[in-house]
C-alpha positions as CSV (number, residue, x, y, z in Angstrom):
1,X,-15.8,13.9,21.8
2,X,-18.5,16.2,22.5
3,X,-16.4,18.8,24.1
4,X,-13.4,18.8,20.9
5,X,-17.1,19.6,18.2
6,X,-18.4,22.5,20.4
7,X,-14.8,23.8,20.7
8,X,-14.4,23.7,16.3
9,X,-17.9,25.3,16.3
10,X,-17.0,28.1,18.5
11,X,-14.0,28.4,16.7
12,X,-15.0,27.5,13.0
13,X,-13.0,30.6,11.4
14,X,-9.6,29.6,13.4
15,X,-9.7,25.6,13.0
16,X,-10.6,26.8,8.7
17,X,-8.0,29.0,9.2
18,X,-4.9,26.5,11.0
19,X,-5.9,23.9,8.9
20,X,-4.9,26.3,5.5
21,X,-1.8,27.6,6.8
22,X,-0.7,24.5,7.7
23,X,-1.8,23.3,4.3
24,X,0.3,26.4,2.6
25,X,3.7,26.1,5.3
26,X,4.0,22.5,4.2
27,X,3.3,22.8,0.8
28,X,6.1,26.1,0.6
29,X,8.2,23.8,2.7
30,X,8.3,21.0,0.3
31,X,9.5,23.2,-2.8
32,X,12.2,24.5,-1.1
33,X,13.6,21.7,0.6
34,X,12.8,19.0,-1.7
35,X,10.4,15.6,-1.3
36,X,13.6,12.9,-2.6
37,X,12.7,9.4,-2.3
38,X,14.8,6.3,-2.0
39,X,13.7,2.8,-3.1
40,X,16.7,1.8,-1.7
41,X,16.1,-2.1,0.7
42,X,17.9,-2.0,3.4
43,X,17.9,-4.7,5.5
44,X,20.1,-4.9,8.6
45,X,21.3,-8.6,9.4
46,X,21.3,-9.9,6.4
47,X,24.3,-11.4,4.6
48,X,23.2,-9.2,1.2
49,X,23.5,-6.0,3.4
50,X,26.7,-7.0,5.3
51,X,27.8,-7.5,1.5
52,X,26.8,-3.8,0.4
53,X,28.4,-2.6,3.7
54,X,31.5,-4.7,2.9
55,X,31.7,-3.2,-0.6
56,X,30.8,0.2,0.1
57,X,33.6,2.5,-0.4
58,X,34.1,6.7,-0.5
59,X,35.2,6.4,-3.8
60,X,31.8,4.8,-5.5
61,X,29.9,7.5,-7.0
62,X,26.6,8.1,-4.6
63,X,24.8,6.7,-8.0
64,X,25.6,4.8,-10.7
65,X,23.1,4.1,-14.0
66,X,23.2,2.7,-17.1
67,X,22.8,4.1,-20.5
68,X,22.0,1.2,-23.3
69,X,22.4,1.6,-26.9
70,X,21.6,-0.6,-29.7
71,X,22.1,-0.9,-33.0
72,X,20.1,-2.7,-35.7
73,X,22.7,-3.7,-38.1
74,X,26.3,-4.7,-37.8
75,X,28.4,-4.2,-34.7
76,X,29.2,-1.2,-32.2
77,X,33.0,-2.4,-32.4
78,X,32.9,-1.6,-35.5
79,X,35.2,1.2,-36.9
80,X,32.3,3.3,-38.7
81,X,31.6,3.9,-35.4
82,X,33.9,4.3,-33.3
83,X,33.5,8.0,-33.5
84,X,29.7,8.1,-32.6
85,X,30.9,5.8,-29.4
86,X,33.5,8.0,-28.6
87,X,31.4,11.3,-29.2
88,X,28.3,10.0,-26.8
89,X,31.0,9.1,-24.4
90,X,32.6,13.1,-24.4
91,X,28.8,13.9,-24.6
92,X,27.9,12.0,-21.6
93,X,31.6,13.3,-19.1
94,X,30.6,17.1,-20.2
95,X,26.8,16.3,-18.7
96,X,26.2,18.3,-15.5
97,X,26.4,15.7,-12.2
98,X,28.2,13.2,-14.0
99,X,31.2,11.8,-12.5
100,X,32.3,8.9,-14.5
101,X,31.7,7.1,-17.8
102,X,32.8,3.9,-18.7
103,X,31.6,3.1,-22.4
104,X,30.6,-0.4,-23.7
105,X,33.5,-3.3,-23.6
106,X,34.1,-6.9,-23.8
107,X,36.2,-7.2,-21.3
108,X,34.2,-5.1,-18.8
109,X,31.3,-7.7,-20.4
110,X,29.4,-4.3,-20.8
111,X,29.4,-5.3,-24.8
112,X,27.4,-8.1,-26.4
113,X,28.9,-11.4,-27.2
114,X,27.6,-10.3,-30.7
115,X,28.3,-6.5,-30.6
116,X,24.6,-5.0,-31.0
117,X,23.6,-3.8,-27.6
118,X,26.3,-1.8,-25.2
119,X,26.0,-0.1,-21.9
120,X,27.5,3.5,-21.3
121,X,27.9,2.8,-17.1
122,X,27.5,6.3,-15.5
123,X,28.1,7.8,-12.3
124,X,27.0,11.0,-10.4
125,X,27.2,12.4,-7.4
126,X,24.3,13.1,-6.4
127,X,22.3,10.5,-3.8
128,X,19.5,8.6,-5.4
129,X,17.0,9.5,-3.1
130,X,18.3,13.5,-5.1
131,X,18.3,11.8,-8.8
132,X,15.4,14.3,-10.1
133,X,13.8,14.0,-13.0
134,X,15.6,16.6,-14.7
135,X,19.0,15.3,-14.1
136,X,17.4,12.2,-15.2
137,X,16.7,13.3,-18.6
138,X,20.1,15.8,-19.3
139,X,22.3,12.7,-19.0
140,X,19.8,10.6,-20.9
141,X,19.6,13.4,-23.7
142,X,23.8,14.1,-23.6
143,X,23.7,10.3,-25.1
144,X,22.7,12.7,-28.2
145,X,25.4,12.3,-30.7
146,X,24.4,8.1,-30.5
147,X,20.8,8.9,-30.9
148,X,21.6,11.1,-33.7
149,X,23.6,8.2,-36.3
150,X,20.5,6.2,-36.2
151,X,21.2,4.0,-32.9
152,X,18.8,3.4,-30.3
153,X,19.3,5.0,-27.1
154,X,17.2,3.5,-23.5
155,X,18.3,4.7,-19.5
156,X,18.5,2.2,-17.8
157,X,18.7,1.7,-13.9
158,X,17.9,5.0,-11.9
159,X,17.8,6.9,-14.6
160,X,14.7,4.7,-16.3
161,X,12.9,4.6,-13.1
162,X,13.1,8.6,-12.3
163,X,11.6,8.9,-16.0
164,X,9.1,6.8,-14.9
165,X,7.9,8.6,-12.2
166,X,5.7,7.4,-9.7
167,X,3.5,5.8,-12.4
168,X,0.7,7.0,-11.6
169,X,-1.9,7.2,-15.2
170,X,-4.3,9.8,-13.0
171,X,-6.8,7.1,-12.5
172,X,-6.8,9.2,-8.8
173,X,-9.7,11.6,-10.1
174,X,-12.4,8.6,-11.5
175,X,-12.2,8.3,-7.9
176,X,-12.3,11.0,-7.0
177,X,-15.2,12.1,-9.2
178,X,-16.9,8.6,-8.3
179,X,-16.7,9.7,-4.7
180,X,-18.3,12.8,-5.1
181,X,-21.4,11.4,-6.9
182,X,-21.6,9.0,-4.0
183,X,-21.7,11.6,-1.5
184,X,-23.9,13.3,-3.7
185,X,-26.9,10.5,-3.2
186,X,-26.0,9.3,-0.2
187,X,-26.3,13.1,1.7
188,X,-28.0,14.9,-0.8
189,X,-26.7,18.6,-3.0
190,X,-23.5,20.1,-3.1
191,X,-22.9,20.6,0.0
192,X,-23.2,17.0,0.7
193,X,-20.5,16.0,-2.1
194,X,-18.1,18.8,-1.6
195,X,-17.7,19.1,2.2
196,X,-16.5,15.7,2.6
197,X,-13.7,15.9,0.0
198,X,-12.5,19.5,1.3
199,X,-11.8,18.0,4.3
200,X,-10.1,14.5,3.1
201,X,-8.2,16.2,0.7
202,X,-6.6,19.0,2.8
203,X,-5.8,15.9,5.1
204,X,-4.2,13.7,2.4
205,X,-2.0,17.4,1.4
206,X,-0.9,17.5,4.9
207,X,-0.1,14.2,4.8
208,X,1.7,13.9,1.6
209,X,3.4,16.9,2.1
210,X,5.0,15.4,5.9
211,X,5.7,12.3,4.1
212,X,8.3,13.8,1.4
213,X,9.5,16.2,4.0
214,X,10.3,13.1,6.0
215,X,12.2,11.3,2.9
216,X,15.0,14.4,3.9
217,X,16.0,12.5,7.1
218,X,14.7,9.1,6.2
219,X,14.7,6.8,3.2
220,X,11.3,6.9,2.0
221,X,9.9,4.4,-1.0
222,X,8.3,6.0,-4.2
223,X,5.0,3.6,-3.3
224,X,4.8,5.5,0.4
225,X,3.4,8.7,-1.1
226,X,0.9,6.1,-3.0
227,X,-0.1,4.1,-0.9
228,X,-0.9,6.8,1.8
229,X,-3.1,8.5,-1.2
230,X,-4.8,5.4,-1.2
231,X,-5.6,5.3,2.4
232,X,-5.5,8.9,3.3
233,X,-8.6,9.2,0.6
234,X,-10.3,6.2,1.1
235,X,-10.3,6.4,5.4
236,X,-10.9,10.6,5.2
237,X,-14.4,10.8,3.0
238,X,-15.7,7.5,5.0
239,X,-14.9,9.1,8.3
240,X,-16.7,12.2,7.1
241,X,-19.5,10.6,5.3
242,X,-20.0,8.4,9.1
243,X,-20.2,12.0,10.9
244,X,-22.5,14.0,8.1
245,X,-25.1,11.7,7.9
246,X,-25.3,11.5,11.7
247,X,-25.8,15.2,11.2
248,X,-28.5,15.6,8.8
249,X,-30.3,13.0,10.9
250,X,-30.0,14.7,13.4
251,X,-30.4,18.3,12.2
252,X,-33.8,17.0,10.7
253,X,-35.1,15.7,13.6
254,X,-35.6,19.5,14.8
255,X,-32.1,19.8,16.6
256,X,-29.8,23.3,15.7
257,X,-27.1,23.3,14.2
258,X,-24.7,23.3,16.6
259,X,-26.1,21.1,18.5
260,X,-26.5,18.5,15.7
261,X,-22.8,18.8,15.3
262,X,-22.5,18.5,18.8
263,X,-24.1,15.7,19.2
264,X,-22.3,13.7,16.0
265,X,-19.0,14.2,17.0
266,X,-20.1,12.7,20.5
267,X,-22.1,9.2,18.8
268,X,-19.8,9.0,15.3
269,X,-17.0,11.0,16.5
270,X,-15.8,8.3,18.7
271,X,-16.5,5.9,16.5
272,X,-14.2,6.7,14.2
273,X,-11.5,7.2,17.3
274,X,-11.5,3.4,17.6
275,X,-12.4,2.5,13.4
276,X,-8.8,4.7,13.3
277,X,-7.2,2.8,16.2
278,X,-7.3,-0.4,15.0
279,X,-5.6,0.6,11.1
280,X,-3.4,2.5,13.2
281,X,-2.5,-1.1,15.6
282,X,-2.6,-2.9,12.7
283,X,-0.2,-0.7,11.0
284,X,2.1,-0.8,14.2
285,X,2.3,-4.4,14.4
286,X,4.6,-4.5,11.3
287,X,7.1,-2.7,13.1
288,X,7.2,-6.2,14.4
289,X,8.8,-7.3,11.1
290,X,11.8,-5.9,11.6
291,X,12.1,-4.8,8.0
292,X,12.9,-0.9,7.7
293,X,10.9,-0.9,4.6
294,X,7.7,-2.2,6.2
295,X,8.1,-0.2,8.9
296,X,8.4,3.0,6.6
297,X,4.9,2.2,5.0
298,X,3.3,1.7,7.8
299,X,4.1,4.7,9.6
300,X,3.3,6.6,6.4
301,X,-0.2,5.0,6.1
302,X,-0.3,5.7,9.8
303,X,-0.2,9.1,9.5
304,X,-2.8,9.1,6.8
305,X,-5.1,7.8,9.0
306,X,-4.4,10.3,12.0
307,X,-5.2,13.3,9.9
308,X,-7.9,11.3,8.2
309,X,-9.6,11.3,11.8
310,X,-8.3,15.1,13.2
311,X,-9.5,16.7,10.2
312,X,-13.1,14.4,10.9
313,X,-13.3,15.7,14.3
314,X,-12.1,19.6,14.2
315,X,-12.2,20.7,10.5
316,X,-15.5,19.3,8.8
317,X,-17.7,20.6,12.3
318,X,-16.4,23.8,11.5
319,X,-17.4,23.7,7.7
320,X,-20.5,22.1,8.9
321,X,-21.5,24.9,11.2
322,X,-21.3,27.3,7.8
323,X,-23.2,24.9,5.9
324,X,-25.5,25.1,8.4
325,X,-29.5,23.5,7.7
326,X,-29.1,23.4,3.8
327,X,-27.0,20.5,4.5
328,X,-29.8,18.9,6.2
329,X,-31.9,19.3,3.5
330,X,-31.5,16.6,0.3
331,X,-32.7,17.0,-3.0
332,X,-36.1,15.0,-4.6
333,X,-33.4,12.3,-6.2
334,X,-31.4,12.3,-3.3
335,X,-34.6,11.4,-1.2
336,X,-35.7,8.7,-3.9
337,X,-32.7,7.3,-4.0
338,X,-32.6,6.6,0.3
339,X,-36.1,5.6,0.4
340,X,-35.4,2.7,-2.0
341,X,-32.5,1.6,-0.3
342,X,-33.9,2.3,2.7
343,X,-36.8,-0.9,2.6
344,X,-34.3,-3.2,0.3
345,X,-31.8,-3.1,4.0
346,X,-35.4,-3.6,6.1
347,X,-36.3,-6.5,3.9
348,X,-33.0,-7.5,3.7
349,X,-32.4,-7.8,7.5
350,X,-35.6,-9.4,7.8
351,X,-34.3,-12.0,5.4
352,X,-31.0,-13.4,7.1
353,X,-32.0,-12.4,10.9
354,X,-35.4,-15.4,10.1
355,X,-33.2,-17.7,8.2
356,X,-29.5,-17.3,9.5
357,X,-28.2,-20.8,9.2
358,X,-29.3,-20.9,4.7
359,X,-27.9,-16.9,4.8
360,X,-24.6,-17.8,7.0
361,X,-24.2,-21.3,4.9
362,X,-24.8,-19.0,1.1
363,X,-22.0,-16.1,2.9
364,X,-19.3,-18.7,3.6
365,X,-19.8,-21.1,0.5
366,X,-19.2,-17.8,-1.4
367,X,-16.2,-16.9,0.5
368,X,-14.5,-20.2,0.6
369,X,-14.8,-20.0,-3.2
370,X,-13.4,-16.7,-3.5
371,X,-10.0,-17.9,-0.8
372,X,-9.5,-21.2,-2.4
373,X,-7.2,-20.1,-4.5
374,X,-4.8,-18.8,-1.4
375,X,-3.8,-22.6,-1.1
376,X,-1.6,-21.9,-3.8
377,X,-0.6,-18.1,-2.9
378,X,3.1,-18.1,-3.4
379,X,5.8,-15.4,-2.8
380,X,8.3,-14.2,-5.3
381,X,10.7,-11.5,-6.2
382,X,9.2,-8.2,-9.4
383,X,11.6,-6.7,-11.2
384,X,11.7,-4.5,-14.3
385,X,10.5,-7.4,-17.0
386,X,7.6,-7.6,-15.1
387,X,5.6,-3.7,-15.6
388,X,3.9,-2.5,-18.1
389,X,6.0,-2.6,-22.0
390,X,5.3,0.9,-21.8
391,X,7.8,1.8,-19.2
392,X,11.2,2.7,-19.1
393,X,12.6,0.6,-16.9
394,X,10.8,-2.0,-18.9
395,X,12.1,-1.4,-22.1
396,X,15.4,-1.2,-20.2
397,X,14.9,-4.9,-19.2
398,X,13.9,-5.9,-22.4
399,X,17.0,-5.2,-24.6
400,X,19.8,-6.3,-22.0
401,X,18.1,-9.5,-21.4
402,X,17.5,-9.8,-25.4
403,X,21.3,-8.8,-26.1
404,X,22.9,-10.9,-22.5
405,X,20.8,-13.0,-20.9
406,X,17.7,-12.8,-18.7
407,X,19.7,-12.7,-15.6
408,X,22.0,-9.5,-16.6
409,X,19.8,-7.2,-14.9
410,X,19.8,-9.2,-11.9
411,X,23.4,-9.9,-11.3
412,X,24.3,-11.5,-7.6
413,X,27.5,-10.2,-6.1
414,X,29.5,-13.4,-4.6
415,X,31.6,-11.8,-1.6
416,X,34.9,-13.6,0.2
417,X,35.8,-13.4,3.4
418,X,39.2,-14.3,4.2
419,X,41.2,-15.7,7.4
420,X,44.1,-14.2,5.7
421,X,45.1,-11.5,3.0
422,X,45.1,-12.9,-0.5
423,X,48.6,-14.2,-1.7
424,X,48.0,-12.8,-5.2
425,X,46.4,-13.6,-7.9
426,X,46.7,-17.1,-7.6
427,X,45.4,-18.3,-4.3
428,X,43.9,-21.0,-4.6
429,X,41.0,-19.5,-2.1
430,X,40.0,-17.5,-4.5
431,X,40.5,-19.7,-7.5
432,X,38.5,-22.3,-5.3
433,X,35.4,-20.4,-5.2
434,X,35.6,-18.8,-8.5
435,X,35.1,-22.2,-10.1
436,X,32.4,-23.4,-8.1
437,X,30.2,-20.6,-8.8
438,X,31.6,-20.9,-12.6
439,X,30.7,-24.8,-12.7
440,X,27.7,-24.4,-10.7
441,X,23.9,-25.4,-12.0
442,X,21.5,-21.8,-12.9
443,X,24.7,-19.9,-13.5
444,X,25.4,-18.2,-16.8
445,X,28.5,-16.2,-16.2
446,X,31.0,-15.7,-13.4
447,X,33.2,-11.9,-13.9
448,X,36.5,-10.8,-13.0
449,X,37.2,-11.4,-9.1
450,X,38.0,-8.0,-7.3
451,X,39.9,-7.8,-3.9
452,X,39.7,-4.7,-1.5
453,X,42.8,-2.3,-0.4
454,X,43.6,-5.4,2.9
455,X,42.9,-8.1,0.8
456,X,40.9,-9.7,2.9
457,X,37.7,-9.8,0.9
458,X,37.4,-10.7,-2.4
459,X,34.0,-9.8,-4.3
460,X,33.2,-11.2,-8.3
461,X,29.9,-10.8,-10.3
462,X,27.7,-14.0,-11.0
463,X,24.8,-13.8,-13.8
464,X,22.5,-16.3,-13.6
465,X,20.6,-18.5,-16.3
466,X,17.2,-16.9,-15.4
467,X,15.6,-13.6,-14.4
468,X,15.8,-12.2,-10.9
469,X,11.8,-13.0,-10.8
470,X,11.8,-16.0,-11.4
471,X,12.0,-18.7,-8.4
472,X,14.9,-20.0,-9.7
473,X,17.4,-17.2,-8.7
474,X,16.5,-16.9,-5.4
475,X,16.8,-21.2,-5.1
476,X,20.1,-20.0,-6.9
477,X,21.0,-17.5,-4.3
478,X,20.6,-19.9,-0.8
479,X,22.6,-23.0,-3.1
480,X,26.3,-20.0,-3.5
481,X,25.3,-19.2,0.2
482,X,26.4,-22.6,0.7
483,X,29.3,-23.2,-0.8
484,X,32.6,-24.0,1.6
485,X,35.8,-23.1,1.2
486,X,38.4,-23.7,3.7
487,X,39.8,-20.0,4.8
488,X,36.9,-18.4,3.6
489,X,33.5,-17.4,4.6
490,X,31.0,-17.0,1.6
491,X,28.0,-14.7,1.2
492,X,26.4,-13.3,-2.0
493,X,24.5,-9.2,-2.3
494,X,23.0,-7.3,-4.5
495,X,19.0,-6.1,-5.5
496,X,18.3,-9.4,-6.2
497,X,19.8,-11.3,-3.5
498,X,18.5,-8.5,-0.6
499,X,14.5,-9.1,-1.9
500,X,15.4,-12.9,-1.0
501,X,16.4,-11.8,2.3
502,X,13.4,-9.5,2.3
503,X,11.1,-12.9,1.9
504,X,13.3,-15.3,3.7
505,X,12.6,-12.3,7.2
506,X,8.1,-11.9,6.0
507,X,8.2,-15.3,6.2
508,X,9.8,-15.9,9.2
509,X,7.6,-13.2,11.4
510,X,4.2,-13.2,9.8
511,X,2.6,-15.7,11.9
512,X,4.3,-13.4,14.8
513,X,2.7,-10.1,13.6
514,X,-1.1,-11.9,12.4
515,X,-1.2,-13.4,16.3
516,X,-0.4,-9.8,18.0
517,X,-2.4,-7.7,15.6
518,X,-5.6,-10.2,16.7
519,X,-5.0,-9.5,19.9
520,X,-4.5,-5.7,20.2
521,X,-7.5,-5.7,17.8
522,X,-9.5,-7.8,20.2
523,X,-7.8,-5.8,23.3
524,X,-9.2,-2.8,21.6
525,X,-12.5,-3.3,20.4
526,X,-13.4,-4.8,23.8
527,X,-14.4,-1.4,25.1
528,X,-16.3,-0.1,22.0
529,X,-18.2,-3.4,22.3
530,X,-18.4,-4.7,25.8
531,X,-18.7,-8.0,24.2
532,X,-15.7,-10.2,24.2
533,X,-17.3,-12.5,21.6
534,X,-18.1,-9.5,19.9
535,X,-15.0,-8.5,19.3
536,X,-13.6,-12.0,18.7
537,X,-15.9,-12.2,15.9
538,X,-15.3,-9.0,14.6
539,X,-11.5,-10.1,13.8
540,X,-12.8,-13.0,12.4
541,X,-14.9,-11.9,9.9
542,X,-11.8,-9.5,8.9
543,X,-9.7,-12.4,8.7
544,X,-12.3,-14.2,6.6
545,X,-12.4,-11.1,4.3
546,X,-8.6,-10.8,4.0
547,X,-8.8,-14.1,2.7
548,X,-10.8,-14.0,-0.2
549,X,-8.0,-10.5,-1.3
550,X,-5.2,-13.6,-1.1
551,X,-7.4,-15.5,-3.1
552,X,-8.0,-13.2,-5.4
553,X,-4.7,-11.4,-5.4
554,X,-3.8,-15.5,-6.5
555,X,-5.8,-15.6,-8.9
556,X,-5.2,-12.5,-11.1
557,X,-1.8,-12.1,-10.4
558,X,-0.4,-15.4,-9.8
559,X,-2.6,-17.9,-12.1
560,X,-2.9,-14.5,-15.1
561,X,-6.7,-14.6,-14.2
562,X,-7.4,-10.9,-16.4
563,X,-4.6,-9.1,-15.5
564,X,-4.2,-8.6,-19.0
565,X,-6.9,-5.9,-18.5
566,X,-4.8,-4.6,-15.8
567,X,-1.9,-3.4,-17.6
568,X,0.3,-6.4,-17.4
569,X,1.3,-8.4,-20.4
570,X,1.3,-11.8,-17.9
571,X,1.4,-13.1,-14.8
572,X,3.4,-11.8,-11.8
573,X,4.9,-12.9,-9.1
574,X,3.8,-11.2,-5.3
575,X,6.9,-9.6,-3.4
576,X,6.6,-11.2,0.2
577,X,5.6,-8.0,1.7
578,X,2.6,-7.0,-0.3
579,X,0.1,-9.7,1.5
580,X,1.6,-8.8,5.2
581,X,1.0,-5.3,4.9
582,X,-1.8,-6.4,2.9
583,X,-3.2,-7.9,6.5
584,X,-1.9,-5.2,8.3
585,X,-4.0,-2.7,6.0
586,X,-7.5,-4.3,5.5
587,X,-7.5,-6.1,9.1
588,X,-8.0,-2.0,10.6
589,X,-10.0,-0.6,7.4
590,X,-12.4,-3.6,7.3
591,X,-12.9,-3.0,11.3
592,X,-14.3,0.2,11.0
593,X,-17.0,-0.9,8.8
594,X,-17.7,-3.6,11.6
595,X,-16.9,-1.2,14.6
596,X,-20.2,1.0,12.8
597,X,-22.5,-1.8,12.6
598,X,-22.1,-3.1,15.4
599,X,-22.3,0.0,18.0
600,X,-25.0,1.2,16.2
601,X,-26.6,-2.5,17.1
602,X,-25.4,-2.7,20.4
603,X,-27.1,1.2,21.8
604,X,-30.4,-0.7,20.0
605,X,-29.5,-3.7,22.2
606,X,-28.9,-1.5,25.3
607,X,-32.5,0.7,24.3
608,X,-34.8,-2.9,23.9
609,X,-32.6,-5.9,25.5
610,X,-34.0,-7.5,22.1
611,X,-30.9,-9.1,20.2
612,X,-32.9,-9.6,16.9
613,X,-34.6,-6.3,17.0
614,X,-31.1,-4.6,17.7
615,X,-29.4,-6.4,14.3
616,X,-32.3,-5.9,11.9
617,X,-32.7,-2.0,13.1
618,X,-28.3,-2.1,13.2
619,X,-28.4,-3.4,10.0
620,X,-31.0,-0.7,8.7
621,X,-30.0,2.0,10.0
622,X,-26.4,1.4,9.1
623,X,-26.8,0.5,5.6
624,X,-27.1,3.0,3.2
625,X,-24.3,4.8,4.6
626,X,-21.7,1.7,4.9
627,X,-22.8,0.8,1.5
628,X,-21.6,4.6,0.2
629,X,-18.6,4.1,2.2
630,X,-17.7,0.9,0.8
631,X,-18.1,2.6,-2.8
632,X,-16.3,5.7,-1.8
633,X,-13.3,3.7,-0.6
634,X,-13.3,1.1,-3.9
635,X,-13.5,3.1,-6.2
636,X,-10.8,4.9,-5.0
637,X,-8.5,1.7,-4.6
638,X,-9.4,1.1,-8.1
639,X,-8.5,4.3,-9.4
640,X,-4.9,3.3,-8.5
641,X,-4.9,0.1,-10.3
642,X,-3.7,1.7,-13.6
643,X,-0.5,2.9,-12.2
644,X,2.5,1.2,-14.3
645,X,3.5,-0.5,-10.6
646,X,2.7,-4.1,-10.1
647,X,2.8,-3.8,-6.5
648,X,0.2,-0.7,-6.4
649,X,-2.0,-2.9,-9.5
650,X,-1.9,-5.8,-6.4
651,X,-2.6,-3.6,-4.0
652,X,-5.4,-2.1,-5.6
653,X,-7.1,-5.2,-6.4
654,X,-6.9,-6.9,-3.0
655,X,-7.7,-3.7,-1.3
656,X,-10.7,-3.5,-3.4
657,X,-12.0,-7.0,-3.5
658,X,-11.7,-7.4,0.4
659,X,-13.6,-4.0,0.9
660,X,-16.3,-5.2,-1.6
661,X,-16.3,-8.4,0.1
662,X,-17.1,-7.4,3.7
663,X,-18.7,-4.3,3.1
664,X,-21.8,-7.2,1.0
665,X,-21.5,-10.9,1.9
666,X,-19.5,-10.4,5.3
667,X,-21.5,-7.2,6.3
668,X,-25.1,-8.2,4.8
669,X,-25.1,-12.2,5.5
670,X,-22.7,-13.1,7.7
671,X,-22.7,-10.6,10.5
672,X,-26.8,-10.5,10.8
673,X,-26.8,-14.3,10.7
674,X,-24.1,-15.5,13.5
675,X,-25.7,-12.4,15.7
676,X,-28.7,-14.0,15.4
677,X,-28.1,-17.7,15.6
678,X,-25.8,-16.7,19.0
679,X,-28.8,-15.1,20.2
680,X,-27.5,-13.4,23.7
681,X,-24.3,-14.8,23.8
682,X,-23.6,-11.9,21.8
683,X,-23.4,-9.4,25.1
684,X,-22.6,-12.1,27.3
685,X,-19.4,-10.6,30.2
686,X,-17.9,-13.1,32.1
687,X,-18.1,-13.0,35.6
688,X,-20.7,-10.6,35.3
689,X,-24.6,-9.6,35.5
690,X,-26.4,-7.1,34.3
691,X,-30.2,-6.2,33.1
692,X,-30.5,-6.0,29.1
693,X,-31.5,-2.5,29.7
694,X,-28.4,-1.2,31.7
695,X,-27.4,2.2,30.8
696,X,-29.9,3.0,28.1
697,X,-30.7,6.2,27.5
698,X,-33.4,8.7,27.6
699,X,-36.4,7.3,25.7
700,X,-36.7,10.6,23.7
701,X,-33.1,10.5,23.0
702,X,-32.5,10.0,19.3
703,X,-30.7,6.4,19.2
704,X,-26.8,7.3,18.0
705,X,-25.6,6.0,15.2
706,X,-23.0,6.1,11.9
707,X,-26.7,5.5,10.1
708,X,-28.7,7.8,11.8
709,X,-31.2,4.6,12.7
710,X,-33.8,4.4,14.6
711,X,-34.9,7.3,17.3
712,X,-37.8,8.3,19.4
713,X,-39.8,7.7,16.4
714,X,-38.4,4.6,14.8
715,X,-38.5,2.6,17.9
716,X,-40.4,-0.1,17.8
717,X,-43.7,-0.1,18.8
718,X,-44.4,3.8,18.9
């Protein structure tokens, strides 16, 4: 780390130029090649994927969508409207990239029974990942004859998803503004606020362009870029803050700018690497799920962490070397703020370590109350009906559900594989399967049967009485798969069935992922802390923070407490992959603060051999900077809550709650209280006797640490 810091300062112009050129090259490539997204969920080895593979056909359009038309009076199939529908059909067929169009039809089930709502089924010659807003807008505008005639026209399916875009409402800018204010107070002056933002912004731009370009090689969901942006901004600014705060402390102690950067990179840079490694390990655990969606979200967020670490260790030292002594100075407001905060942390550290049992007990009560709702945590499936009412997908869903029933927007596909080719239209095997499906509880309607070319596969759509997000629909999927017909095996597919399979697989893999992530994280923390109990305790503290996040998530989205405040019309089911993804992200992110705090405490213990004193000084030394870092990260996460995507809202709420709890209740009360109770057991190493002062730094060396902490002038007794 020290050598890397020196090299970044010595070749600062080259380092900055390399980052700028990398950004320009990636942005240019993204504009030329494109950054496609694909929200298609593939689950190899599942029943839904088997149905999809068996029904795939070269003649099928690359993308299928719908145009919904609604009349406020009369019927669409009235003689008076036949000309309007014919003109709309011709206009849609003439639109660019449109290959097939089927008009509303009672026989096809695309005209409602009351005749007020009809669906134009549109086939496109572009893949879903390549379907951009201009094409979606052009196809929707092609239904102008219907709109001119007074009919309500709504885009549906893939068209609505594209027109809604990423769901961003610009809240990210609020997060950046809050980060700038916190950085100004923590580091002082304009440079202190700008440098971390510049370094993290360049790292985030690189991440987003790489993720976008990767969409040309593999399926990358639209949520991947948003999550990578959330994580990249949060950890990027945090890592930069830790390094710059350490630099300011060293520079103000009399070291030259190059020496201060060298030492800051060596001290806090090592903690940054360990912190980034814990995030990477936690995300890597998602690979065990064998779910491509989670694996993709994991490596995209992992890229954000990687580039954040690289920017903090190379770009930030280079930029800091130009800022020089000006960054070490703080204004009057900054100094007054820091004096007040420092006094608070001194008082807090003294209170907790003097009376650890009441402090720890109070923390556990608060955490238990927050985590209590998690016992009612239930997995479900989101559908368009859970999106905000202002979105195109929600409006399309509501129109279709009102006309065709709540299950129409999430139709199931029942597939029968026959031992021998189908024997004409009256094959008893097919008739039996259709009859049993039609009379099955929870089934609203059954569509026409379509045999395959070789006659060994038949498929037909099934419409449930309930919406795709209703648990009853998931139960129906399982029951339909249990249908038994001699000479035939039954499978159920479709988007809703795929989400059911996703939930089942995630539930099965959840214990394995948690166990592996815990073990690997502890293995990484052992070299950092050199104390098994500290590493184990750090992992347990993270689990406590995550439990509190799960509890709040359940209370808000399952019970509906305050859900309307974040832009939803009512409670929404929590997809199975959200808690697992949150576990991986939060375990890594919360561990960051544990690493910075305990690393500082350990350094002080190596100097003094006094456990209580080390805990107090560590909490005082890191209190201000970790609080600032947590405030930034919470602000960034909350800035994404207004996003239209309910999944992003869940990630924003869950991550903000966990970081808040971790940086306040856990770090201020529970961690110092437990360390005070354990005493020298904190530093126990099995099979080894060692003196408390072993490998202690020289007495006149400023004690390293992310918070600047105590040095020669602040060591007790001097």
